[in-house]
C-alpha positions in Angstrom: 20.4 79.4 177.9 21.9 83.3 178.1 26.4 83.6 179.0 27.2 85.6 181.1 30.7 86.5 182.7 31.2 88.0 186.1 34.8 86.7 186.9 35.8 89.4 183.7 32.9 91.9 184.4 33.3 94.9 182.7 31.7 98.1 183.5 32.1 101.9 182.5 33.9 104.2 184.7 31.7 107.1 184.2 28.8 108.4 182.7 30.9 109.5 179.5 31.1 105.7 178.6 34.1 106.4 177.1 36.4 103.9 179.4 35.8 101.4 180.8 37.4 98.5 184.0 37.0 94.6 183.2 36.8 93.7 187.4 35.3 90.5 189.0 32.2 90.5 190.3 31.2 87.1 191.2 31.8 87.0 195.2 30.3 90.9 195.6 27.6 90.5 193.3 26.4 86.4 194.7 26.8 88.4 198.6 24.1 90.2 197.3 21.7 87.3 195.8 22.6 86.0 198.9 22.2 88.7 201.5 18.8 89.3 199.8 16.7 87.2 197.7 14.9 83.9 199.7 15.1 80.9 198.4 17.0 77.6 197.7 17.1 78.7 193.9 17.9 82.2 195.4 20.7 79.5 197.4 21.6 78.4 193.4 22.4 81.3 192.0 24.7 82.6 194.5 26.9 80.0 194.2 26.7 79.5 191.2 28.1 83.0 190.2 30.2 82.6 192.4 32.4 78.9 192.1 31.8 80.1 188.2 35.0 80.2 186.1 34.6 82.7 183.2 31.5 82.8 180.3 28.6 81.1 182.2 24.8 79.7 181.0 21.6 80.7 182.8 18.5 79.8 182.7 16.0 82.7 181.4 14.3 81.9 186.0 18.0 82.6 186.8 18.7 85.8 183.9 15.4 87.7 185.3 16.6 86.9 188.9 19.7 88.5 188.1 18.0 91.3 186.8 15.9 91.9 189.8 18.4 92.2 192.2 20.7 93.7 189.8 17.9 96.6 189.0 16.7 96.6 193.2 21.0 96.7 195.1 23.1 97.5 192.2 24.8 100.7 191.5 23.6 102.5 188.1 27.3 101.1 186.8 26.5 97.5 187.8 23.7 97.8 185.9 24.7 99.0 183.2 26.9 96.3 182.1 24.7 93.8 183.1 22.4 95.1 180.5 25.4 95.2 178.2 26.2 91.6 177.7 22.6 91.0 178.0 22.1 93.0 174.7 25.3 91.9 173.5 25.6 88.4 173.7 24.0 86.2 171.3 21.0 83.7 173.0 21.6 80.1 172.3 18.7 77.6 172.4 
């Protein structure tokens, strides 16, 4: 299981990566899944992200879908913010 926080999502504000900002990405990212991925699992994941309150545990399958959606439909600053969370947090059994 992997923890992600879409409620307090940190992004860099420019390519130099000197400054960052934290914002709520739940609705916008959940909508990316809801509008672009078919299937009940995608619907469940979109709702899980939208209704999350801070750090939330995601299965490896959910993380795979999150990465795929981010890489296909999101801007580079969001992808970098997601990768930073995935690379910097500890995995739990």
